[in-house]
N, C-alpha and C positions, 0 to 999 in steps of 0.2 A: 243201734245207733241214732235212731229217728230218722234213717233213710230209707230203710226196709222194713218198716215195720205194718206196712198197709196189706190187704189182702192180697193174695196172687204175689207178692214179693220173692225174689229169691235170696238169701243170705246164705253165703258158705264162708265159713269163719278159716279154712284153710287155703292153700294153692288151688290152681285150676288149671288144666293143661288139657286142651282144645286140638286134636292131631288133624282136624278136617276144617273147614271153612267155620266162620262164625258170623252170622247174619242177626242184626239186631234193627228193630223199627223204629225204638226211640232214641232217647239221648242215652250217650254213656258219661258217666259222672267218674273220675279217675283222682282220686285224693292222693296217689302215691306215683309211680313212676312205671312209663312203658317202656320196657326191655324189648329188644328184636336182634335176632342173629343176623337178620340182612337189612332189612327196611320195613317200615311201616308205610303202608299205601293207604291213602283216603281219595278213594274213586269222586267223589262231589266235592262240595265246598268246605271250606274250612275255616271255622271262625274263631279268633280268639280273642275273647273280651279283655284278658288282662296280658302280661307280657309273654313276648314268648321267647324262650331262652334256648338258644341253638349253640350248643357246644362242637359241634363240627361244620360239614358243609350241607350247603342245601343244593340239591340238583333237582331237574324236572325231567329226570329219565333219559333224554335223547343226550345229555350233554351236559356240560357244566353250569351253562347260563341259566340265568333266572329272571325270568320275564315279570315286571309289573307294570299294570296296566293304568296305573293311577301315579299321583304323585308320591314320591319318597323322603320324608324327612328324618333326618338324624341329629338327635339332639347333640351327639357327642362328636367326636372326630371319625373321618371315614378313611379307612387304609385299604389301598388296593395294591395287593401283592402282585400282582401282573404287569406288564410292562405295557399294555395300553388301555386306553379308556377312549370308548366310542361315544360321540354326542351327534344324535342327530340323524336327519335323512338328508340325501341329496336331492332335496327338493327346492322350493321358492320361499320357505321360511328361514329365519336367521337362528342360527344355533348362538344361544347364549348361555355363559357363567356368571351368576350375578353375586355380585360383594355389597356387605353392608348395608344389608335391609333393601338391595337393590337401587341402593343410590349410584353405584358404579357398576360397568360390565365390559367384559372380556367376550366378543361374540367373532362370528363368522359370518359377514355379510355376504349370503348368497347370491344376489343379482352384481354386486360389484368384483366379486371374487377375492374379498381379502379379509385378513383378521383386523379389528380395531379394538382399541381402548379409549375409554370414555375419559379417562384424566392422565396425568403424568405416569411416566414410565421411567424407573431409577435401574440402572443395569450396574453391578457392582465390578465386575472383570469384563472382558472384552463382546462389543457387539459388532458380529458378523453378515453383512448382507449379500447374498450370492446372486442377487439383481442388480440392473446398472443404475437405479436411482433410488434416493430417498428423499421424500415428498416433505415440505414443510407447510403446513397451512394450504391455501388454493392456489397459491401462485409462485412459491418457492421450491427450489430443489437442488440436490448434489447430483451430478451425473457422469458417469463413465461414458466415454464415446465409444462410438461403434469400433472406431478404430485401435482403441486403447491405446492412445497416444497421451492423454491428458485427463483431467477431472474437469469437470466444467460445474460451476456455481452459479446457478440462476436466483437473485436476489429478488425480492419484493420490491416492487417499484424501481426496480432497475439500481437500487441502493445495497451496499455490502457493508456493516458496520460494524466495528469491534471495540465494544464498551461494556462496562458494567463494574460492579465491586467498588464504586467509587472510588476508583483508581485509575493512574494512569496506564495505557495500554500497550503492549507489546507485539511485533510482527517480525519473524526470524525466518530466513531461508538459508539453510545450510549446504555447505557443499559435501562432495563425497566422503571426506575425511571426518565428517560430523564434528569439526571443531570451528571452522572459518563460518561465517555468516554474516548477509547483509539485513541491516533491521531497519523495520521503520516502525519512531516509537514517539511517545508522548512524554517520555521520561523528565524534561522540562518544561511541561505544558503549561501557558499552553501553546509553546513554541514547538514545532515538531522537529523531528531530527533525523536522517539517515545515516547510519553507518556502518561501513566495511571495516571489519575486523582486521582483515590483513591482506591490502591491494588498493587497486584504484576502483573507483566509481565511473563505468562507463557509461555514455550516454548514445544510444546508437538510435537514428531514426530510418524510416523507408527500408528497415530490413539491410542496411547497408554494414557489412561487417570490414570493410578496408577505411572509411572514411567516417570518424566520429571524433566526439570530445570527450574528454575524462578528467575526472579530478584525481590528484594525485599528491605526495606530500614529496619536496625538494629538501633535503635537511631537515628542518623543523618546520617549513614554511608551506602551505597549502598554495596549490599551483592548478590553474586549468591549462590543458594542453590539448594538442589535435594530433590525429593519425590518419596515415594515408597522403601525407603532403597535401591535407586539407588548410582551410582559412575558417579561422574563428571570425564570424560576423556578430554584430548586435544591431538589429532591426525592430526599431519600437513604433507603435501605432501613434505616438505622440510626435515622433522623430526626433526625442530627445534621449540623451543619456546622461544623468546624474552621477556625479561620485559622492557618495555620502561626506556631509560636511564632518571635518575634523578628521578626514582620511588623506593620504597622499596617492599618488597614482605615477607607476613607471613602465615603460615600454623600453624591453631590450635594457633593463637595467639603468642605462646613461644615455639612450637616444634621445628619449623624450621622457621629462620629471615635470610634476606638479607638487610642490613644495607647499603643503596645507599652512606650517607654520608661520612661512613669510608670504604666503599668497604669491607664490611666482612661479613661473612657467620657465624651465630651462632645457635647452636643445642641446644633445650632446655634451650633458654632465648634470650633475645633482645638485650644486650650488650656484649661487648667482646674486648679483648685486643690486640688478633690476626685476620688475614686473615680467618683462620678457628677456630672457638672456640666451642668444643664439652664438653658441663657440663654432664657428664656422662662417662659411657664404650662406648667404640667403639669395633668393630668387621669387620675384613677383610676377606673374604673368598678366596682372592687369595694373590699376592704379594704386598709387600709396600716399595716403592721407596723412599727415601729422597735424591734429588739432592742436597741441599745445604751442608755446611760443619757440621752442629751441629745438635745433636739428643738430645733434654731435656729429662729427664723422672724423675718423682717424685720432692718431697719437700728434706725432710730431708731423706726421705729412698725411694728406687726405686727396683721394679724386673721385669726382663723381664723372661717369662715363656716359657716352650719349652715342647712338648709331653704331650699337654693333663692337662698341670699343674704339670706333675712328675718331671719336672726338672727346675733348676732355675739360671739365674746370679742374684744376689742380691747385692744391696749397703747398707753396715750398717754403716749409719753415726755416731751411737754410736763408733765401731771401727773404724770407717775411713777407710773402706777398701771394696773391692768386695769378693765375695763370690759365688763359683758355686759348686753344690750341686752332682755332678758327675767328671769324668774323664775329662781332658782337653789334647788335642792333637795337638801340634804345629806343621806346615810343615816348619817354618822358625825358627829364632833365637830369643830368649825370652832374653829380658835385663829388669832388675830388678835394680832401682836406690837404693833400700832399702835392706833389706833382706828377704829371703825365709823362711818361716817358713814348716817342714814338720810334719805331724802328729797332727796340732793342730785341735782341735773341741772344740767345746761348752763345759763349765766345767774344772776343775782343774785336767788335765791330761798333762801328759810331751809331749815335742815336741822337734825336731831337728830344730837348726837355721843356714842357710848359709847366713853369711855377706856378704859386698861387697868385702872382701879379701879372699873368698873363704872358709872361715873358718867355720868347722862346729863345732857348740858345741849345746850341749843339756840344755834345760832349767831346772831348780829346780821347786821342788813343792812347 
């Protein structure tokens, strides 16, 4: 064969069976297969310069473990039929699984006691976190409170933003039926919108559950109403309240009306013929100044009252004259184009008349 042709070589053409031990001081060259009824044991080192083909299991004699004291390179897939893979020791060295030529890693941080991924993580189904917090970056987190009454979001720079996909965004909060909700959205961006699908939009401050304002619909018109016998007040820093140009304003339908079409203010009505129309009595606790040239009072008769209605200036349309209920003092001239009657009163009494010729005549009974 060219292998056992030298002096002192042993060549056996058939099979050899050794019932006891076989000790070889040199190398063993096997061109075929080694068969063993139980196992073949190598006491010293075993070096394989070519491929090692293992059709069954590899045991270390004390159990099923196989200990490799150096790196293990697997050029194909690695399949583990057992349930566990143990990686690393409980020491100060991080345990790392490396991917894509060590460009990305999944590792256990021994000092911080957490798992870390060096890149994005995509989860196809649910993600369950048994702890109380999810940390985002170095300053953001989502946390369940210790009392388990609510979930707290701590955003970066104290700002929580809902945006992305180059689309208008929506935020909805549903009721227990999962059908009705209140929504905050930018559907008509850049205008914002608050929507309540069925019901009122209540605005409560200072945690008051009895007194609050709310937006509602009365028939087809929107209304702002209050609850708890409370008053709706508007207080602006500029001390001004403006009604947008082109809009009318009504209080209790007809108590006070501002008609934008005619630029008129009507009290106790909705239509008027003057800039200020008061359908009823009016009272001024201070002065009334009329800057125009004319002051119109009454229709066929009219009275100006003084001193709590104890004195009056009256226009009597029947007699076609003014009447003053008390003395009249003039600091200037008195010009009368007709006659002056002295001593006249209601009823058939005598009176004197001064005509425009300064003639005094007595009236006849």
